[in-house]
Residue frames as qw, qx, qy, qz and C-alpha x, y, z in Angstrom:
[[0.248, -0.176, 0.173, 0.937, 19.19, -55.15, 20.63],
 [0.359, 0.658, 0.427, -0.506, 16.40, -52.65, 19.81],
 [0.543, 0.436, 0.530, 0.483, 15.55, -52.17, 16.17],
 [0.130, -0.291, 0.075, 0.945, 16.19, -48.81, 14.52],
 [0.460, 0.649, 0.458, -0.398, 13.01, -47.16, 13.23],
 [0.631, 0.424, 0.468, 0.450, 12.90, -46.96, 9.41],
 [0.129, 0.976, 0.132, 0.113, 12.63, -43.13, 9.48],
 [0.356, -0.835, 0.385, 0.168, 16.04, -42.90, 11.17],
 [0.756, -0.121, 0.566, 0.306, 17.63, -45.91, 9.43],
 [0.581, 0.494, 0.469, 0.446, 17.06, -44.52, 5.92],
 [0.320, -0.109, 0.010, 0.941, 17.79, -40.88, 6.77],
 [0.038, -0.659, -0.587, -0.469, 14.23, -39.71, 6.15],
 [0.390, -0.821, -0.353, 0.220, 13.96, -37.90, 9.47],
 [0.450, -0.461, 0.131, 0.754, 17.23, -36.02, 8.98],
 [0.214, 0.266, 0.539, 0.770, 16.13, -34.99, 5.44],
 [0.182, -0.779, -0.553, -0.232, 12.82, -33.69, 6.81],
 [0.447, -0.753, -0.164, 0.454, 14.57, -31.68, 9.51],
 [0.418, -0.208, 0.328, 0.821, 17.10, -30.29, 7.01],
 [0.095, 0.497, 0.596, 0.623, 14.31, -29.32, 4.59],
 [0.292, -0.841, -0.456, 0.020, 12.40, -27.58, 7.37],
 [0.466, -0.623, 0.018, 0.628, 15.48, -25.63, 8.42],
 [0.339, 0.058, 0.480, 0.807, 16.21, -24.65, 4.81],
 [0.039, -0.681, -0.587, -0.436, 12.64, -23.41, 4.25],
 [0.394, -0.831, -0.295, 0.261, 12.76, -21.44, 7.48],
 [0.467, -0.397, 0.203, 0.764, 16.07, -19.85, 6.45],
 [0.214, 0.329, 0.555, 0.734, 14.64, -18.86, 3.05],
 [0.190, -0.814, -0.515, -0.189, 11.61, -17.29, 4.69],
 [0.459, -0.743, -0.110, 0.474, 13.80, -15.32, 7.10],
 [0.429, -0.116, 0.370, 0.815, 16.06, -14.18, 4.25],
 [0.093, 0.593, 0.581, 0.550, 13.02, -12.90, 2.35],
 [0.311, -0.884, -0.346, 0.046, 11.93, -10.81, 5.31],
 [0.530, -0.546, 0.095, 0.642, 15.42, -9.47, 5.85],
 [0.375, 0.157, 0.457, 0.791, 15.73, -8.34, 2.23],
 [0.049, -0.791, -0.493, -0.358, 12.47, -6.37, 2.45],
 [0.409, -0.874, -0.143, 0.217, 13.61, -4.48, 5.54],
 [0.594, -0.258, 0.259, 0.716, 17.05, -3.96, 3.99],
 [0.283, 0.540, 0.460, 0.645, 15.39, -1.96, 1.20],
 [0.077, -0.141, -0.315, 0.935, 13.97, 0.50, 3.73],
 [0.125, -0.637, -0.676, -0.351, 10.38, 1.45, 4.28],
 [0.079, -0.105, -0.383, 0.914, 8.76, 4.48, 5.78],
 [0.115, 0.687, 0.693, -0.184, 5.38, 5.96, 6.50],
 [0.112, 0.086, 0.243, 0.960, 4.21, 8.83, 4.31],
 [0.212, 0.567, 0.583, -0.542, 1.14, 11.03, 4.65],
 [0.111, 0.270, 0.584, 0.758, -1.04, 11.99, 1.69],
 [0.177, 0.482, 0.450, -0.731, -3.44, 14.89, 2.32],
 [0.189, 0.436, 0.701, 0.532, -6.30, 15.23, -0.19],
 [0.025, 0.378, 0.226, -0.897, -7.47, 18.85, -0.39],
 [0.272, 0.597, 0.730, 0.194, -10.94, 19.35, -1.92],
 [0.062, -0.358, 0.034, 0.931, -10.87, 22.71, -3.70],
 [0.076, -0.326, -0.735, -0.590, -14.09, 21.97, -5.59],
 [0.375, -0.193, 0.127, -0.898, -17.57, 23.31, -4.91],
 [0.854, -0.149, -0.263, -0.424, -19.00, 19.81, -4.32],
 [0.722, -0.473, 0.493, -0.105, -18.26, 16.94, -1.90],
 [0.443, 0.561, -0.682, -0.156, -15.47, 14.70, -3.18],
 [0.936, -0.214, 0.235, -0.154, -15.51, 10.92, -2.84],
 [0.253, 0.652, -0.712, -0.059, -12.16, 9.14, -2.96],
 [0.981, -0.082, 0.070, -0.164, -11.54, 5.43, -3.13],
 [0.158, -0.632, 0.750, 0.111, -8.29, 3.58, -2.40],
 [0.920, 0.245, -0.200, -0.233, -8.02, 0.61, -4.78],
 [0.440, -0.584, 0.681, -0.036, -5.94, -2.15, -3.21],
 [0.197, 0.288, -0.897, -0.270, -4.58, -5.40, -4.60],
 [0.021, -0.195, -0.980, 0.044, -7.02, -8.28, -5.05],
 [0.195, -0.495, -0.547, -0.646, -9.94, -5.96, -5.91],
 [0.382, -0.606, -0.570, 0.403, -10.33, -4.60, -2.37],
 [0.126, 0.615, 0.123, 0.768, -11.39, -0.96, -1.99],
 [0.333, -0.488, -0.536, 0.603, -11.57, 1.48, 0.91],
 [0.074, 0.848, 0.363, 0.380, -13.76, 4.60, 0.79],
 [0.364, -0.190, -0.247, 0.878, -12.28, 7.92, 1.86],
 [0.138, -0.081, -0.120, -0.980, -14.73, 10.69, 2.50],
 [0.416, 0.763, 0.259, 0.422, -16.85, 12.24, 1.41],
 [0.440, -0.216, -0.121, 0.863, -14.57, 15.24, 1.66],
 [0.126, 0.862, 0.435, -0.227, -16.59, 18.43, 1.93],
 [0.447, 0.760, 0.073, 0.466, -15.80, 21.47, -0.28],
 [0.035, -0.832, 0.330, -0.445, -12.78, 23.20, 1.23],
 [0.807, -0.496, 0.282, -0.156, -12.13, 20.14, 3.42],
 [0.310, 0.606, -0.733, 0.004, -9.22, 17.76, 3.61],
 [0.969, -0.217, 0.022, -0.116, -8.70, 14.03, 4.24],
 [0.033, -0.735, 0.676, -0.038, -5.42, 12.53, 5.37],
 [0.982, 0.061, -0.156, -0.083, -4.13, 9.04, 4.49],
 [0.383, -0.678, 0.625, 0.061, -1.21, 7.28, 6.11],
 [0.889, 0.400, -0.199, -0.099, 0.59, 5.10, 3.56],
 [0.716, -0.455, 0.450, 0.281, 3.58, 2.76, 3.81],
 [0.580, 0.766, -0.240, -0.141, 6.22, 3.20, 1.08],
 [0.893, -0.132, 0.237, 0.358, 8.97, 0.77, 0.08],
 [0.013, -0.878, 0.256, 0.404, 11.93, 3.02, -0.73],
 [0.447, -0.249, 0.750, 0.419, 13.49, 0.33, -2.91],
 [0.207, 0.258, 0.797, 0.506, 10.72, -0.04, -5.48],
 [0.189, -0.060, -0.065, -0.978, 8.21, 2.70, -4.60],
 [0.380, -0.397, -0.789, -0.274, 5.34, 0.35, -3.84],
 [0.282, -0.337, 0.264, -0.859, 2.69, 1.76, -1.52],
 [0.324, -0.285, -0.898, 0.089, 0.68, 0.02, 1.18],
 [0.356, -0.337, 0.081, -0.868, -2.47, 1.07, 3.01],
 [0.823, -0.291, 0.070, -0.483, -4.28, -0.58, 5.90],
 [0.123, -0.419, 0.894, -0.101, -3.44, -4.07, 7.08],
 [0.905, 0.005, -0.197, -0.377, -4.48, -7.65, 6.38],
 [0.955, -0.178, -0.152, 0.180, -3.00, -10.34, 8.66],
 [0.578, -0.666, 0.097, 0.461, -0.44, -7.81, 9.88],
 [0.495, -0.005, 0.445, 0.746, 0.82, -6.89, 6.39],
 [0.216, 0.515, 0.013, -0.829, 0.04, -3.67, 4.49],
 [0.644, 0.531, 0.551, 0.018, -2.33, -4.06, 1.54],
 [0.403, -0.105, 0.402, 0.816, -0.68, -2.89, -1.69],
 [0.294, 0.688, 0.208, -0.631, -2.15, 0.23, -3.31],
 [0.549, 0.378, 0.597, 0.446, -3.08, -0.07, -6.97],
 [0.122, 0.447, 0.272, 0.843, -4.55, 3.42, -7.30],
 [0.002, 0.478, 0.550, -0.685, -6.50, 6.18, -5.58],
 [0.078, 0.472, 0.614, 0.628, -9.56, 7.47, -7.42],
 [0.015, 0.425, 0.432, -0.795, -11.47, 10.69, -6.69],
 [0.009, -0.385, -0.607, -0.695, -14.63, 12.17, -8.16],
 [0.365, -0.271, 0.095, -0.886, -17.65, 14.28, -7.29],
 [0.228, 0.038, 0.887, -0.401, -19.75, 12.43, -4.71],
 [0.568, 0.420, 0.353, -0.613, -22.99, 13.23, -6.56],
 [0.794, 0.560, -0.102, -0.213, -21.77, 12.02, -10.00],
 [0.542, -0.591, 0.568, 0.184, -18.82, 9.83, -9.08],
 [0.767, 0.152, 0.572, 0.250, -18.83, 7.45, -12.02],
 [0.500, 0.804, 0.235, 0.222, -18.97, 10.24, -14.60],
 [0.042, 0.956, -0.207, 0.205, -16.30, 12.40, -12.92],
 [0.846, -0.458, 0.190, 0.195, -13.81, 9.90, -11.43],
 [0.462, 0.791, -0.370, 0.158, -10.12, 10.60, -12.00],
 [0.871, -0.093, -0.305, 0.374, -6.87, 8.95, -10.91],
 [0.341, -0.912, 0.196, 0.119, -4.71, 10.62, -8.31],
 [0.667, 0.604, -0.391, 0.193, -1.22, 10.73, -9.84],
 [0.801, -0.590, 0.096, 0.023, 0.85, 8.68, -7.38],
 [0.786, 0.410, -0.181, 0.425, 4.21, 8.76, -9.19],
 [0.045, 0.729, -0.336, 0.594, 5.47, 11.59, -6.97],
 [0.719, -0.531, 0.273, -0.356, 4.47, 9.70, -3.81],
 [0.994, 0.025, 0.044, 0.100, 6.23, 6.57, -5.09],
 [0.754, 0.388, -0.084, 0.523, 9.49, 8.24, -6.19],
 [0.008, 0.777, -0.211, 0.593, 9.98, 11.47, -4.18],
 [0.535, -0.026, -0.701, 0.471, 11.71, 11.03, -0.82],
 [0.283, -0.386, 0.194, -0.856, 9.40, 13.48, 0.97],
 [0.095, -0.153, -0.937, 0.298, 7.34, 12.08, 3.84],
 [0.243, 0.581, 0.542, -0.556, 4.28, 14.30, 3.37],
 [0.151, 0.151, 0.635, 0.742, 2.34, 14.97, 0.16],
 [0.324, 0.454, 0.348, -0.754, -0.57, 17.18, -0.85],
 [0.199, 0.331, 0.789, 0.478, -3.09, 16.17, -3.50],
 [0.202, 0.391, 0.189, -0.878, -5.05, 19.25, -4.55],
 [0.243, 0.403, 0.832, 0.293, -8.29, 18.56, -6.44],
 [0.196, 0.388, 0.033, -0.900, -9.95, 21.36, -8.41],
 [0.369, 0.381, 0.833, 0.157, -12.83, 21.21, -10.84],
 [0.316, 0.099, -0.247, -0.911, -14.82, 22.83, -13.55],
 [0.832, -0.042, -0.200, -0.515, -16.95, 19.81, -14.46],
 [0.937, -0.007, -0.324, 0.129, -14.45, 17.00, -13.86],
 [0.544, -0.800, 0.218, 0.127, -12.05, 17.04, -10.89],
 [0.701, 0.539, -0.332, 0.329, -8.36, 17.30, -11.75],
 [0.703, -0.703, 0.077, 0.076, -5.89, 16.46, -9.01],
 [0.505, 0.659, -0.448, 0.332, -2.18, 17.23, -8.69],
 [0.842, -0.499, -0.118, 0.166, 0.22, 15.81, -6.10],
 [0.348, 0.738, -0.372, 0.442, 3.31, 17.52, -4.69],
 [0.683, -0.159, -0.539, 0.467, 5.78, 16.75, -1.89],
 [0.266, -0.880, -0.091, -0.384, 5.59, 18.83, 1.29],
 [0.351, -0.773, 0.470, -0.242, 8.53, 17.78, 3.43],
 [0.995, -0.031, -0.065, 0.070, 10.91, 15.09, 4.41]]
């Protein structure tokens, strides 16, 4: 009579299989709950109404940044963002197939960026259900930007 391998005899193999199936089910449940919240793509146009080129920077999670611009005076740049309608989080770009989470978007004069940088107010983009937004940046010395919904 053949001997029964110890992995089967003591139930180790069945425990490993059950654990693997449980972990897989948890991972699938996590993905399902994210899509259940609802996500959509939104567009943020940045309109430079200053007399100087504007440099904008998207600050992403884990200290990653993406330059936008420079945006010439009277010019506009357009960003496509992903928004989670459940919690208002924003994503931009992709890393390993997943959107990178947006911490902030900063804009300032390209020639004196550090002295003139300002935050784009993203609360409207996070909470309003519009799918298109306009950030208008004006300046005397320091740019000031406002954001409003444009449709949806």
